[in-house]
N, C-alpha and C positions, 0 to 999 in steps of 0.2 A: 585806374588811369586818370590823369588830370583832365578835367572837363573845363574848357575855356569859358564856358558860360557860368560856371559856378566858382565865384571868387574864393570860396572857402577851401577849394581843393589845391590851390597853388602852393601852399607850404609843403604838401605831400610830394608834389612834383620836385620841389627844391631839395627836399630830404633825399629822395631817390637819386637825384643827380649828385648830391654830396656823397652819398654812399658809394656810388660808382667811382667818383674821383678818389676817394680814400682807398678803395680796393685796387684801383689801377696804380696808385702811388706805391702801395705796399708791394704789388706785383713787380713794379719797376725795381724797387730796392732788392727784392729777393733774387730776381734773375740777374741783376747786376752783381750782387754778392756772390752768387754761385757760378755764373757762366761768363761774365764779361772778360775776365783775365784769360781764360782758356780760348774763348772765341777769337779775340784779337791776336793772341799768340799764333794760333793756327792760320788766321787770315794773313798775317805778315809773312809767314812761312810759305803759304800757298801762292801768294802773289809773286814770290821770287821765281816761280816756274811758269809764269804767264807773261803776256806782253806788257803787263803793268809792273814788271819787276822793279822799275825805277822808283816807284812809290815806296816799296819796302826798303830799297837801298837808302833812299833819302831819310826815311824814318830811322833806320838803324844808325846812320851817321849822327842824326840828332840824339838818339839814345846814348851813343858813345860820348858825345860832347856834354850831355846833360846828366850823366850817370851819377854824379856826386851830389846833385841838388837835394835829394831826400835826406842827406846827412848834414845839410846846411840850412835847416829851417824850412825846407820845402818851398812851395809856391802857391800861396792861398789867394783865392779870389772871394772876397766877402759876399759878392752877389750870389755865388753858388751856395753858400751856407744859409742864406736868407731866402732861398727859392721857395715859392708857394707850395711846391710838391711836398716839401718836408712838413708843412703845416697839416696837409691832408694825411700824411703818414702818421703824425702824432695823434690826430683825431680818430683814426681808425681803431686804436686799441681801447681807450686813449692812453697816452704817455704823459705823466706829470713830473714836474721837478719840484722837490721840496727842499727849501733852504732852512737849515737849523742854526747857522751861525754866519757871521760876516767873514769874508776873506779879504783882509786889508791889502790894498794894492802896493804896499811898500815892501813887500817880500815876495819870494818865489814859492811855488808849491809843487809837490809830487802827489798827484791825485790817483789813488788806487780804486779802480772800478771793478765791482763784483756784482753778480757772477758773469761769466762769459756767455752762458746760454748757447744757443745754436748760432745766432747771428748778431749778438751784441746790440740788440735793438734799442734798449734804453740808453746805453752809452753813446751810440751813434746819434740818436735824436737829440740828446741833451748836451753833448760835448763836441760833436762834429758839426751839427747844424744849429741854427738859431730858432728852431721850431718853438722852444719854450723860453726864448729870450734870456739865455744864460748871461749874456753881456750886460743886460739891464738889471738882472738880479744880483750880479756880482760885478759892478762897474770897476773898470781899471784892470781886470784880469784878462789876459790873453791866453786862451787855451790852445794847446798844441797836442791833439790826439796822435798817438803813435800806433803803428802796426808792424807786422812782420816785414823785414827788409826785402825778402824775395818777392813780395807782392808789388813792391815799388821798383821791381826790375822787369815786370811784365809789360810788353808793348801796349801803349795807349791806356791800359788800365792804370798804370802808374801815374799818368798825367791826370786822369780823372780823379784819383785819390788825392793827389797833391793839390788840385784845384779846390778840394774840400778842406785843405789844411792839414792833411795827414803827413807825418814824417816817419822815418825809420825808428825802430825801437832799440837800435844798438847804442852802445855807450858813446860813441863819437857824436851821434846825432843828439842824444839827450844832453850831453855836456855842452854842446853848441847852444842849445835853446836856453839852458839855465845859466849860461855865461853871458847872455846878452846884457848890455849896460843898463837898459831900462828894467825896473822891477815889475812885478805883477805877472811873471811868466808862470804858466801852470801846464805841466806835461800830464796828460791823462793816459794812464797805462792800465790795460786789462790784465791784472797781475796773474790770474790763473791761466791765461793763454789758451792755446788750442787743447791742451790736456784737460782743462776744466769742462770743455764741451762734452766730454765723455760721461759727465755726471749731470747733464741737463735734464734730469728726470722731473716731470711735473709734480709739484708738491714737495719736492726735496730741496734742501739748501746746503749743498756740499761744495766747499771751496778748496782749491789746490793752493795752499798758502804756507803751510808749516816750513817748507824748505825753499820758499821763494823770498829771497832776502836782497836781491840785486837792487830793487827799488829803494830799499832802506839805505844801502850803501850810497846810492845816487843822492838821496836827500842829505846824508851826512856830508858828502863831499862838497855840496853847494850850500849847506845850511838852509835848505828848503823845508818848509813845514809839510808834514804828511797829512793828507786829507782822505779819510775813508769814505767811500761811496757805495751804497747798496741799491740795486734795482729790484724791488719786489715785483714778482710776476714774470720776470725774464724767462724762467724755466717752464712757464705754463702755457706758452703760446704755440708749442708744437708737441705732438705725441712723440715719444722717443723709445727706441729699442735699446735697452741696456744689457750688456753681457757681463757675466761673472768675471771677476778679475783673474780667475785661474783658468778661463776658457781660451781656446785657440783663437776665437774671434777677437777677444780683447787683446791678445798678444799681437795679432795682425794689425789692429788699430794702433797700438803703441809703436810697433815697428815702422809702420808707414809715417807716423808722426815724427819719429826720429830722423827719417830720411827726407821726407817732403815738408816737414815743419807744420803740417796741419793734420787734424784727426778726422778720418772718414767716419761719418755717423749715419745711422739709419733713423730717419725722422720723417714725419708727415704731418700735414695740416689739413685744411679744407680746400675745396675747389673754388675757382673764381666765380662760377655761376650758382653754386649751391653750397650751403654750409654743411649739408649732409653727405657730400661727396668727398673723395680723397683728392688731395692736391698738395701744392707747395705753399699755398697762401697760409700765413699764420692765423690762428684763432684770435678773434677780437676780444682779448682779455686784458684788463688794465695793467699797466706797468707804472710803478711809482719809484722814481729815482730820488733817494734821500742823500743829500750832501751833508756829511758830518762836520764836527768841529775840527779845526786844524790842530795838529800836534806839533808844538815848537821843537825844532831840531837844531842843535849847535853845528857849526861848520867844523869838520874834521877832514883835512885833505887825505889823510891815511887812517881811516877809522879802524879801530881794533875789532876783533870778533865779539868781544864782550859788549862794546858799544852798539854794534849792529844787532846783536841778540836782544839787548835791552830795549831799543826802540822798535824792533820787530815785535816784541812782546807787548809793548805799549800800543802799537798799532792793532794787533789782534784783539786786545782787550777793548779798545775803542770801537772797533768794527762790530764786535759781539754786543757791546752795549747799545750801539746804534740799531742793530737788528732787534734787540729785545724791546727797545723803547717804541719802535714803530711797527712791529710785526702785526699786532692786532688791528691797528687802524688801516693796515694794508691787506686785511683779509687772511692773514696767516694765523692758524690756531695757536693758542697760548702754549700748548704742549710742544710746539715745534722749536727746535734750536739749531743753530749753525753747526755744521760738521766740518772740521778742518782736516785736510789730508796733506 
């Protein structure tokens, strides 16, 4: 404990306080990610049957009137992206952003973020927030992270996500962003989606990518450069229970994913008060997000399958090269390679 008479103890006190701020920031993110949407959906429903029913009715009217906003660029407040809580979140692991090439602001970009992991921690920190000063490292680039459309239909939670700059991942929303008159637009897409979270096994680097070509078609329609991004360490922050692909448990996960658009996973981390206890707090292991070189893409309003396949292959090769170039500096054994599914 800090002794006020011993000046040398004060840094220890500050360090302890900083650790608590980091742990609380991560806890806030985890519980928001997992429970905020469900909580407010149930709350709005519950209030309809109480004397506070007018609150729910007014909000539902607002929801109806504002329904299409996630498809029209969202509603971002920059102060939310620069909030101090995200700096503490970054420092907990820590999360780093590595720039390997310039992204000239005179063109648009489709940024492919890998892997999904359990909670997209690296993608969130670097592309949703300004914790690592993305806008300063890539001046003139306006990032628009996208997420599942159904999350942007959940009461209150949708507003929270939009205030952070998130938009829907559907075609209409993406076309709207990349059709803005000012260049420098960058849509950040977690290409593997919810399915990829089923392969978030510590120490493994498995990506759902071989048949994910919609983001390439998007880039071709708008002539937007493709940018591969890989977050080393994303799969290491939670323990994960993986089921064989021929098991009934895996079949249930896939079925729920098709119906509900998310994949239920069994994962666990550490407790809030002890690193030796079980809990939902992620392990404090470093995450390094490496932004690769942009791949120039011509504009084709109606791209052929051959063109899509060509640029999809170029993207996979660039992503694999990015992984190989940086894996050892990020603590990945030289014998480890990307697995594409």
